[in-house]
C-alpha positions in Angstrom: 0.0 0.0 0.0 1.5 3.4 -1.0 1.4 6.4 1.3 -1.2 8.0 -1.0 -3.8 5.2 -0.6 -6.6 5.5 1.9 -6.7 2.7 4.6 -10.4 3.4 5.1 -12.8 4.8 2.5 -14.2 8.3 2.7 -17.7 8.8 4.2 -20.4 10.8 2.5 -21.9 12.4 5.6 -21.0 12.1 9.2 -18.1 12.7 11.6 -14.5 11.8 11.6 -12.7 11.9 14.9 -9.0 12.1 14.1 -5.8 12.3 16.2 -7.1 10.1 19.0 -4.4 8.9 21.3 -3.4 5.3 20.3 -5.5 2.7 22.1 -8.4 5.0 22.9 -10.7 4.3 19.9 -12.8 1.7 21.7 -13.4 4.2 24.5 -14.5 6.7 21.9 -17.0 4.2 20.6 -18.3 3.6 24.1 -18.8 7.3 24.6 -20.7 7.4 21.4 -22.8 4.4 22.5 -21.6 2.4 19.6 -21.2 -1.3 20.4 -22.1 -3.0 17.2 -25.3 -4.5 18.6 -28.6 -4.5 16.7 -29.9 -2.0 19.2 -27.5 0.8 18.0 -28.7 3.3 15.4 -27.1 1.3 12.6 -24.4 3.9 11.7 -21.6 2.5 9.6 -18.4 2.9 11.6 -14.8 2.6 10.6 -12.0 2.4 13.2 -8.3 2.7 12.6 -6.2 1.8 15.5 -2.4 2.4 16.0 -2.0 3.9 12.6 1.1 6.0 11.7 0.9 9.7 12.4 3.5 12.4 11.7 2.2 14.5 14.5 1.7 11.8 17.2 3.8 8.8 16.1 0.7 6.5 16.4 -2.9 7.4 16.6 -6.5 6.0 16.4 -9.2 7.4 14.1 -13.0 6.8 14.1 -15.4 7.5 11.2 -19.1 7.5 11.9 -21.4 7.6 8.8 -24.6 9.6 9.1 -24.1 11.2 12.5 -22.9 14.5 13.9 -21.9 14.6 17.5 -23.7 16.4 20.3 -21.9 18.9 22.5 -22.2 16.5 25.4 -20.4 13.8 23.4 -17.7 16.2 22.4 -17.2 17.3 26.0 -16.7 13.7 27.2 -14.5 12.9 24.2 -12.2 15.8 25.2 -11.5 14.1 28.5 -10.1 10.9 27.0 -8.9 12.4 23.7 -7.8 16.0 24.3 -5.7 16.2 21.2 -8.4 14.9 18.8 -10.0 16.9 16.0 -13.6 16.5 14.9 -14.3 16.8 11.2 -17.9 17.1 10.1 -18.3 15.6 6.6 -21.0 16.6 4.1 -21.0 15.2 0.6 -17.5 13.7 1.0 -16.0 17.1 1.9 -14.9 18.5 5.3 -17.6 21.0 6.0 -16.4 21.9 9.6 -13.3 21.1 11.5 -13.0 21.5 15.3 -10.2 21.0 17.8 -11.5 19.6 21.1 -11.4 21.9 24.1 -11.7 20.5 27.6 -14.7 21.9 29.4 -14.4 23.1 33.1 -17.3 20.9 34.0 -19.5 18.1 32.6 -23.1 18.0 33.7 -25.5 15.0 33.4 -23.1 12.9 31.4 -21.2 10.8 33.9 -22.5 8.8 36.9 -20.7 9.0 40.2 -19.2 5.7 41.4 -19.9 6.6 45.1 -23.0 4.7 46.0 -23.7 7.3 48.8 -23.6 10.3 46.4 -26.9 12.2 46.2 -26.8 11.8 42.4 -27.0 8.0 42.7 -30.0 8.1 45.0 -33.7 8.5 44.1 -33.2 12.3 44.1 -33.8 14.5 41.0 -30.2 15.7 41.0 -28.2 15.7 37.9 -24.5 14.7 38.1 -21.9 17.5 37.9 -18.2 16.9 37.6 -15.4 19.4 37.7 -12.7 18.6 35.1 -9.3 18.2 36.6 -5.9 17.8 34.8 -5.9 14.1 35.4 -9.6 13.2 35.8 -12.9 14.5 37.1 -14.3 15.3 40.6 -17.9 15.0 41.6 -19.1 18.4 42.8 -21.4 16.8 45.4 -19.3 14.2 47.1 -15.7 15.0 45.9 -15.2 11.5 44.5 -12.5 11.6 41.8 -12.5 9.4 38.7 -9.1 9.1 37.1 -9.4 6.0 34.9 -12.0 4.4 32.7 -14.2 7.5 32.2 -16.1 5.6 29.5 -17.5 3.2 32.1 -19.2 6.0 34.0 -21.2 7.5 31.1 -24.8 7.7 32.0 -26.4 9.6 29.2 -26.0 9.4 25.4 
Protein backbone atom coordinates (compact mmCIF):
# COMPACT_ATOMS: atom_id res chain seq x y z
CA UNK A 1 0.00 0.00 0.00
CA UNK A 2 1.49 3.38 -0.99
CA UNK A 3 1.45 6.43 1.30
CA UNK A 4 -1.22 7.95 -0.96
CA UNK A 5 -3.83 5.21 -0.60
CA UNK A 6 -6.61 5.47 1.95
CA UNK A 7 -6.71 2.74 4.56
CA UNK A 8 -10.42 3.40 5.13
CA UNK A 9 -12.78 4.77 2.50
CA UNK A 10 -14.25 8.26 2.68
CA UNK A 11 -17.68 8.79 4.19
CA UNK A 12 -20.41 10.76 2.48
CA UNK A 13 -21.92 12.43 5.57
CA UNK A 14 -21.00 12.09 9.23
CA UNK A 15 -18.14 12.65 11.64
CA UNK A 16 -14.46 11.79 11.58
CA UNK A 17 -12.67 11.87 14.92
CA UNK A 18 -8.97 12.06 14.15
CA UNK A 19 -5.78 12.29 16.23
CA UNK A 20 -7.14 10.13 19.04
CA UNK A 21 -4.39 8.86 21.34
CA UNK A 22 -3.42 5.34 20.26
CA UNK A 23 -5.45 2.74 22.12
CA UNK A 24 -8.43 5.02 22.89
CA UNK A 25 -10.68 4.28 19.87
CA UNK A 26 -12.76 1.70 21.74
CA UNK A 27 -13.39 4.21 24.55
CA UNK A 28 -14.50 6.73 21.92
CA UNK A 29 -16.98 4.17 20.59
CA UNK A 30 -18.25 3.59 24.14
CA UNK A 31 -18.79 7.32 24.64
CA UNK A 32 -20.75 7.43 21.40
CA UNK A 33 -22.83 4.43 22.48
CA UNK A 34 -21.63 2.35 19.55
CA UNK A 35 -21.16 -1.29 20.43
CA UNK A 36 -22.06 -3.05 17.20
CA UNK A 37 -25.27 -4.49 18.58
CA UNK A 38 -28.56 -4.51 16.71
CA UNK A 39 -29.88 -1.96 19.20
CA UNK A 40 -27.55 0.78 17.97
CA UNK A 41 -28.71 3.33 15.44
CA UNK A 42 -27.11 1.34 12.64
CA UNK A 43 -24.42 3.85 11.74
CA UNK A 44 -21.61 2.52 9.58
CA UNK A 45 -18.43 2.86 11.62
CA UNK A 46 -14.79 2.60 10.58
CA UNK A 47 -12.03 2.36 13.17
CA UNK A 48 -8.32 2.67 12.58
CA UNK A 49 -6.15 1.79 15.54
CA UNK A 50 -2.44 2.38 16.01
CA UNK A 51 -2.02 3.92 12.56
CA UNK A 52 1.08 5.97 11.72
CA UNK A 53 0.89 9.71 12.40
CA UNK A 54 3.50 12.36 11.65
CA UNK A 55 2.25 14.47 14.55
CA UNK A 56 1.66 11.77 17.18
CA UNK A 57 3.78 8.80 16.12
CA UNK A 58 0.74 6.50 16.39
CA UNK A 59 -2.94 7.40 16.58
CA UNK A 60 -6.47 6.04 16.35
CA UNK A 61 -9.20 7.37 14.06
CA UNK A 62 -12.98 6.80 14.11
CA UNK A 63 -15.39 7.52 11.24
CA UNK A 64 -19.13 7.48 11.88
CA UNK A 65 -21.39 7.64 8.83
CA UNK A 66 -24.63 9.61 9.10
CA UNK A 67 -24.08 11.16 12.53
CA UNK A 68 -22.90 14.50 13.87
CA UNK A 69 -21.85 14.56 17.51
CA UNK A 70 -23.73 16.37 20.29
CA UNK A 71 -21.92 18.89 22.51
CA UNK A 72 -22.19 16.46 25.44
CA UNK A 73 -20.43 13.76 23.42
CA UNK A 74 -17.72 16.22 22.38
CA UNK A 75 -17.22 17.31 26.01
CA UNK A 76 -16.68 13.74 27.21
CA UNK A 77 -14.46 12.93 24.21
CA UNK A 78 -12.23 15.84 25.20
CA UNK A 79 -11.53 14.12 28.52
CA UNK A 80 -10.09 10.95 26.98
CA UNK A 81 -8.85 12.35 23.65
CA UNK A 82 -7.78 15.96 24.32
CA UNK A 83 -5.66 16.16 21.15
CA UNK A 84 -8.39 14.90 18.83
CA UNK A 85 -9.98 16.86 16.02
CA UNK A 86 -13.59 16.53 14.91
CA UNK A 87 -14.33 16.78 11.20
CA UNK A 88 -17.93 17.12 10.07
CA UNK A 89 -18.27 15.59 6.61
CA UNK A 90 -20.97 16.57 4.12
CA UNK A 91 -21.03 15.16 0.59
CA UNK A 92 -17.55 13.68 1.03
CA UNK A 93 -15.99 17.05 1.94
CA UNK A 94 -14.89 18.48 5.29
CA UNK A 95 -17.61 21.04 6.04
CA UNK A 96 -16.40 21.88 9.57
CA UNK A 97 -13.26 21.15 11.52
CA UNK A 98 -13.01 21.53 15.29
CA UNK A 99 -10.25 21.03 17.83
CA UNK A 100 -11.46 19.64 21.13
CA UNK A 101 -11.42 21.93 24.13
CA UNK A 102 -11.69 20.54 27.64
CA UNK A 103 -14.71 21.94 29.45
CA UNK A 104 -14.38 23.14 33.05
CA UNK A 105 -17.27 20.86 34.04
CA UNK A 106 -19.50 18.13 32.63
CA UNK A 107 -23.13 17.95 33.71
CA UNK A 108 -25.51 15.00 33.40
CA UNK A 109 -23.09 12.86 31.39
CA UNK A 110 -21.15 10.80 33.92
CA UNK A 111 -22.47 8.79 36.86
CA UNK A 112 -20.72 9.01 40.21
CA UNK A 113 -19.22 5.70 41.40
CA UNK A 114 -19.88 6.63 45.05
CA UNK A 115 -23.04 4.75 46.04
CA UNK A 116 -23.69 7.33 48.79
CA UNK A 117 -23.59 10.32 46.42
CA UNK A 118 -26.87 12.21 46.16
CA UNK A 119 -26.76 11.79 42.37
CA UNK A 120 -27.02 8.00 42.70
CA UNK A 121 -30.03 8.08 45.03
CA UNK A 122 -33.68 8.54 44.09
CA UNK A 123 -33.24 12.30 44.08
CA UNK A 124 -33.79 14.45 40.99
CA UNK A 125 -30.17 15.65 41.05
CA UNK A 126 -28.15 15.74 37.85
CA UNK A 127 -24.51 14.71 38.14
CA UNK A 128 -21.91 17.46 37.91
CA UNK A 129 -18.17 16.88 37.64
CA UNK A 130 -15.36 19.40 37.72
CA UNK A 131 -12.73 18.62 35.08
CA UNK A 132 -9.27 18.18 36.60
CA UNK A 133 -5.92 17.85 34.85
CA UNK A 134 -5.92 14.07 35.37
CA UNK A 135 -9.61 13.17 35.77
CA UNK A 136 -12.93 14.53 37.06
CA UNK A 137 -14.26 15.30 40.57
CA UNK A 138 -17.90 14.97 41.63
CA UNK A 139 -19.07 18.38 42.81
CA UNK A 140 -21.41 16.81 45.37
CA UNK A 141 -19.29 14.18 47.14
CA UNK A 142 -15.73 14.98 45.90
CA UNK A 143 -15.19 11.48 44.47
CA UNK A 144 -12.46 11.59 41.81
CA UNK A 145 -12.49 9.41 38.70
CA UNK A 146 -9.07 9.14 37.05
CA UNK A 147 -9.43 6.01 34.91
CA UNK A 148 -12.00 4.39 32.65
CA UNK A 149 -14.24 7.45 32.23
CA UNK A 150 -16.14 5.64 29.48
CA UNK A 151 -17.45 3.16 32.09
CA UNK A 152 -19.16 6.02 33.96
CA UNK A 153 -21.16 7.45 31.06
CA UNK A 154 -24.81 7.66 32.01
CA UNK A 155 -26.39 9.65 29.16
CA UNK A 156 -26.00 9.37 25.40
